[in-house]
Steps between C-alpha positions, in 0.01 A plus 500: 500500500841461341715800448830534318757747641873556469702290736588620848740354751217413719440193276860384472455175693180421323654549163788270585259241643278496187789481267648196689145338535445517122854437374611249747198316628270518194751497219793313680750762381741467799852607552490814298606841624238772491671821626245727349228393738707611797563834347177599311547871539859511384437251228168615357429847638845657469418686176181671375486250205471188726249394744353212699131464590320292752140377508331510832180337623399644843858626526645142443731436213338292223714587199791699354686612190807696421624695199867560439619734216796365315534766231294799420264296290516153652374376837484165678204367694612329824346314796150476348326299780148445612426308817354163417149559641468823303585369153253470218322816628655767282762614757787393270346707219468809730862466612618463147295796371640714784860415397421548128328833548800614700735373227311688233483820704887483537562453136585126484426342170569140587441295814662162552395237758706184574404165647591131472345235273353329804289795584239441228243714700724809472570442131126462419424813707748714310394365160133573587608865561678541164851387589680308245790250537834670432741254348795652660530607866643848496802539724430619858123489447384188677625310805773246456266206534250628247482286180196673341501870403172673379472843351218754468537798272298792637 
């Protein structure tokens, strides 16, 4: 059975491995710095209004998502990843709902997600869950390589 819990350092190497497997091996996004994955606690768990969750299947990492507050009412969804053989089973939805419930409980009114045009699967996923394309990418909201920004008003 899959459980979603807040990140702990015990899973640091697994998080790094999953991020690199998906971004570099599957999507071929190589050569980009990803300092947040080496410092999950100081990046995502340093304030009560941020967090990072991991999905575990028999204590093995199979998914993750982070939420970073940017203002009192605006947050950014980051590192939304599901391991390949666990996709299309509702895990992405569970991770997203975990992050969105946290966002609502902490007073966020808008959640942004960034991705690239080449990641059609992510774009389709976000749209399916009510996100809409945002014509402008708000400053300091997405990663430098993101070319697509989606927004969900809570």
